[in-house]
C-alpha positions as CSV (number, residue, x, y, z in Angstrom):
1,X,25.6,7.9,-18.7
2,X,26.5,5.5,-21.5
3,X,27.0,1.9,-20.3
4,X,29.9,0.2,-22.1
5,X,29.3,-2.8,-24.4
6,X,31.0,-5.3,-22.1
7,X,28.9,-4.2,-19.1
8,X,25.7,-4.5,-21.0
9,X,26.6,-8.0,-22.2
10,X,27.5,-9.0,-18.7
11,X,24.3,-7.9,-17.0
12,X,22.1,-10.6,-15.7
13,X,18.4,-10.7,-16.8
14,X,17.3,-9.4,-13.4
15,X,19.8,-6.5,-13.6
16,X,18.6,-5.6,-17.1
17,X,15.0,-5.7,-15.9
18,X,15.8,-3.5,-12.9
19,X,17.6,-1.1,-15.3
20,X,14.6,-1.0,-17.7
21,X,12.1,-0.3,-14.9
22,X,14.2,2.5,-13.5
23,X,14.6,4.1,-16.9
24,X,10.8,3.7,-17.4
25,X,10.1,5.4,-14.1
26,X,12.6,8.2,-14.8
27,X,11.7,8.9,-18.5
28,X,8.1,7.7,-18.8
29,X,9.1,5.5,-21.7
30,X,11.7,3.0,-23.0
31,X,12.8,3.0,-26.6
32,X,14.2,-0.5,-27.4
33,X,16.8,0.6,-30.0
34,X,18.2,3.4,-27.7
35,X,18.5,1.0,-24.8
36,X,20.1,-1.6,-27.0
37,X,22.7,0.9,-28.1
38,X,23.3,2.1,-24.6
39,X,23.8,-1.4,-23.1
40,X,25.5,-2.9,-26.1
41,X,22.8,-5.4,-26.6
42,X,20.7,-6.5,-29.6
43,X,17.2,-5.0,-30.0
44,X,15.9,-8.5,-29.9
45,X,17.4,-9.0,-26.4
46,X,15.8,-5.7,-25.2
47,X,12.4,-6.6,-26.7
48,X,12.6,-10.0,-25.0
49,X,13.2,-8.3,-21.7
50,X,10.3,-6.0,-22.3
51,X,8.0,-8.9,-23.1
52,X,9.0,-10.6,-19.8
53,X,8.3,-7.4,-17.9
54,X,4.9,-6.9,-19.7
55,X,4.0,-10.5,-18.9
56,X,4.6,-9.7,-15.3
57,X,2.4,-6.7,-15.5
58,X,5.3,-4.2,-15.0
59,X,5.1,-2.3,-18.3
60,X,2.9,-1.9,-21.4
61,X,4.6,-2.8,-24.6
62,X,4.1,-0.4,-27.6
63,X,5.6,-0.2,-31.0
64,X,9.3,0.4,-30.5
65,X,9.5,0.0,-26.8
66,X,7.3,0.3,-23.7
67,X,5.4,2.7,-21.5
68,X,4.4,2.7,-17.8
69,X,1.6,0.3,-17.0
70,X,-1.4,2.0,-15.4
71,X,-2.3,1.2,-11.8
72,X,-5.9,1.6,-13.0
73,X,-5.9,-1.9,-14.5
74,X,-5.8,-3.5,-11.0
75,X,-8.8,-5.2,-9.5
76,X,-11.7,-2.9,-8.4
77,X,-11.0,-3.2,-4.7
78,X,-7.3,-2.2,-5.2
79,X,-8.3,0.7,-7.4
80,X,-10.4,2.3,-4.7
81,X,-7.2,2.9,-2.8
82,X,-5.3,4.4,-5.7
83,X,-5.0,8.3,-5.7
84,X,-8.3,8.9,-3.7
85,X,-7.4,12.6,-3.2
86,X,-6.8,13.1,-6.9
87,X,-10.1,11.4,-7.8
88,X,-11.9,13.6,-5.2
89,X,-10.6,16.8,-6.7
90,X,-11.5,15.7,-10.2
91,X,-14.9,14.5,-9.0
92,X,-15.7,17.9,-7.4
93,X,-15.1,19.7,-10.7
94,X,-17.1,17.1,-12.7
95,X,-20.0,17.2,-10.3
96,X,-20.2,21.0,-10.6
97,X,-20.8,20.5,-14.4
98,X,-24.0,18.5,-13.8
99,X,-27.0,20.9,-13.9
100,X,-30.5,20.4,-12.5
101,X,-32.8,18.8,-15.1
102,X,-29.9,17.5,-17.2
103,X,-29.1,13.9,-18.2
104,X,-25.6,12.6,-17.6
105,X,-23.9,9.3,-18.5
106,X,-21.5,7.9,-15.9
107,X,-19.0,5.3,-16.8
108,X,-18.0,2.6,-14.4
109,X,-15.0,2.8,-12.1
110,X,-13.7,4.5,-9.0
111,X,-13.3,7.9,-10.5
112,X,-17.0,8.1,-11.5
113,X,-18.0,6.6,-8.1
114,X,-16.2,9.7,-6.6
115,X,-18.3,11.9,-8.9
116,X,-21.5,10.3,-7.4
117,X,-20.2,11.1,-3.9
118,X,-19.6,14.7,-4.9
119,X,-23.1,15.2,-6.3
120,X,-25.4,17.4,-4.1
121,X,-27.9,15.4,-2.2
122,X,-30.8,17.6,-3.5
123,X,-29.7,17.5,-7.2
124,X,-32.6,16.7,-9.5
125,X,-31.3,15.1,-12.7
126,X,-31.1,11.8,-14.7
127,X,-28.1,9.5,-14.5
128,X,-27.6,6.8,-17.1
129,X,-24.9,4.1,-16.3
130,X,-23.8,0.6,-17.2
131,X,-22.4,0.2,-13.7
132,X,-24.4,-1.6,-11.0
133,X,-22.0,0.0,-8.5
134,X,-22.8,3.5,-9.7
135,X,-26.5,2.8,-9.8
136,X,-26.6,1.4,-6.2
137,X,-24.6,4.4,-4.9
138,X,-27.3,6.7,-6.2
139,X,-30.1,5.1,-4.2
140,X,-29.5,7.7,-1.5
141,X,-30.1,10.6,-4.0
142,X,-33.9,10.8,-3.9
143,X,-34.3,13.2,-6.8
144,X,-31.9,11.5,-9.3
145,X,-33.6,9.2,-11.8
146,X,-31.3,6.3,-12.5
147,X,-31.3,4.2,-15.8
148,X,-29.1,1.1,-15.6
149,X,-28.1,-0.4,-18.9
150,X,-28.1,-4.2,-19.0
151,X,-25.7,-6.7,-20.6
152,X,-22.9,-9.1,-19.8
153,X,-21.2,-8.1,-16.5
154,X,-17.5,-7.5,-16.8
155,X,-16.6,-8.2,-13.2
156,X,-13.1,-6.6,-13.3
157,X,-14.7,-3.1,-13.7
158,X,-18.2,-4.0,-12.4
159,X,-19.8,-2.8,-15.6
160,X,-22.0,-4.3,-18.3
161,X,-20.6,-4.6,-21.8
162,X,-20.9,-6.8,-24.9
163,X,-23.5,-6.7,-27.7
164,X,-26.6,-6.4,-25.5
165,X,-25.2,-3.5,-23.6
166,X,-24.0,-1.7,-26.7
167,X,-27.5,-2.1,-28.3
168,X,-29.1,-0.7,-25.1
169,X,-27.1,2.6,-25.6
170,X,-29.1,3.3,-28.8
171,X,-32.1,4.2,-26.7
172,X,-30.4,6.9,-24.6
173,X,-29.0,10.4,-25.0
174,X,-27.5,12.8,-22.6
175,X,-25.7,16.2,-22.4
176,X,-22.6,14.8,-20.7
177,X,-20.6,11.6,-20.5
178,X,-17.9,11.3,-17.8
179,X,-15.5,8.7,-19.3
180,X,-13.0,6.7,-17.3
181,X,-9.9,5.3,-18.9
182,X,-6.8,3.5,-17.6
183,X,-4.2,5.4,-19.7
184,X,-3.8,8.9,-21.1
185,X,-0.8,9.4,-23.3
186,X,0.0,12.1,-25.8
187,X,1.0,9.7,-28.5
188,X,-1.0,6.5,-27.7
189,X,-4.2,8.4,-26.7
190,X,-7.0,7.3,-24.4
191,X,-6.7,3.6,-23.6
192,X,-8.2,0.8,-21.5
193,X,-7.3,-2.8,-20.9
194,X,-10.3,-4.7,-22.3
195,X,-11.5,-4.6,-25.9
196,X,-15.3,-5.0,-25.1
197,X,-15.1,-2.4,-22.4
198,X,-13.4,0.0,-24.9
199,X,-16.2,-0.6,-27.4
200,X,-18.8,0.1,-24.7
201,X,-17.1,3.4,-23.8
202,X,-17.2,4.4,-27.5
203,X,-20.9,3.5,-27.7
204,X,-21.7,5.6,-24.6
205,X,-19.7,8.6,-25.9
206,X,-21.7,8.5,-29.2
207,X,-24.9,9.1,-27.2
208,X,-23.7,12.3,-25.4
209,X,-23.3,15.8,-26.6
210,X,-20.0,16.2,-24.7
211,X,-17.5,13.6,-23.3
212,X,-15.1,14.5,-20.6
213,X,-12.3,12.3,-19.4
214,X,-11.7,11.8,-15.7
215,X,-7.9,11.7,-15.4
216,X,-6.5,11.1,-12.0
217,X,-2.7,11.4,-11.8
218,X,-1.8,7.7,-12.0
219,X,-3.3,7.5,-15.5
220,X,-1.3,10.4,-17.0
221,X,1.5,9.2,-19.2
222,X,0.4,5.6,-18.9
223,X,-1.0,3.3,-21.6
224,X,-3.1,0.2,-21.9
225,X,-3.7,-2.2,-24.8
226,X,-6.9,-1.0,-26.4
227,X,-7.7,2.5,-27.8
228,X,-11.0,4.1,-26.6
229,X,-11.4,7.4,-28.4
230,X,-9.2,9.9,-30.2
231,X,-8.6,13.2,-28.4
232,X,-10.6,15.0,-31.1
233,X,-13.7,13.1,-29.9
234,X,-13.7,14.5,-26.3
235,X,-14.6,17.9,-25.1
236,X,-11.9,18.0,-22.5
237,X,-9.8,16.1,-19.9
238,X,-10.4,16.8,-16.2
239,X,-7.3,16.4,-14.2
240,X,-5.3,17.7,-11.2
241,X,-2.0,16.8,-12.8
242,X,0.4,19.8,-12.8
243,X,0.6,21.9,-15.9
244,X,4.3,21.2,-16.1
245,X,3.7,17.4,-16.4
246,X,5.2,16.4,-19.8
247,X,2.0,14.7,-20.9
248,X,-0.2,17.6,-19.9
249,X,2.2,20.1,-21.7
250,X,2.0,18.0,-24.9
251,X,-1.7,17.7,-24.7
252,X,-2.1,21.4,-24.4
253,X,0.3,21.9,-27.3
254,X,-1.9,19.6,-29.4
255,X,-4.9,21.7,-28.5
256,X,-6.6,19.2,-26.3
257,X,-8.7,21.1,-23.7
258,X,-7.4,20.4,-20.2
259,X,-9.6,21.4,-17.2
260,X,-7.5,22.0,-14.1
261,X,-9.1,20.4,-11.0
262,X,-6.0,21.1,-8.9
């Protein structure tokens, strides 16, 4: 429905914010010039509203508008409670790809922690990680050799990153890397919320023969500030999001391999 010019001009800031968030939830994106036309406002006014929403952590601004903010940028304790069933299904498929005698790199985060829990207790392999949380969770796996990469601890995600951690990656190699991101969008790609963490993820991906993205449903269609990798650099995306999801449909159309964990 087109909102008349007078109505748009008369909307309070709180009403405009509510409208923008409802449109973001319904359409998965907001295009500033389209909203400006619909509400009879200037694009500057809409962009100002989007800046305020982004500052409150309610959207992710991108060129021309905004996208949903990913719940995966919340603190670690909160993320444990986000989509645990989705993460469990994805973890089961990922764990089935780890073969005895192989070496696998596990990113930090709650999705990869779910992979650890899905690994068979008797599995004999090597796990390389920059996450103390992942490393400690593997203590109860007697046959898994664990290599923990050191560096500056990024407490938000409980992983090491920075120059020392990136340098440490040069001494490792693996068959698989299970990558965690906070956003997966067909236009804005694979993203995360911290620049150093994004750089560490790229360094780890460069040391693995194949990189697979762990994509629980809350990350699909969302975006964060920093790009991690282009889709061409990953072997596939493991997700239980339905094939009819607009982002999944577009990824398939672009030729990005999607592994169905549903």
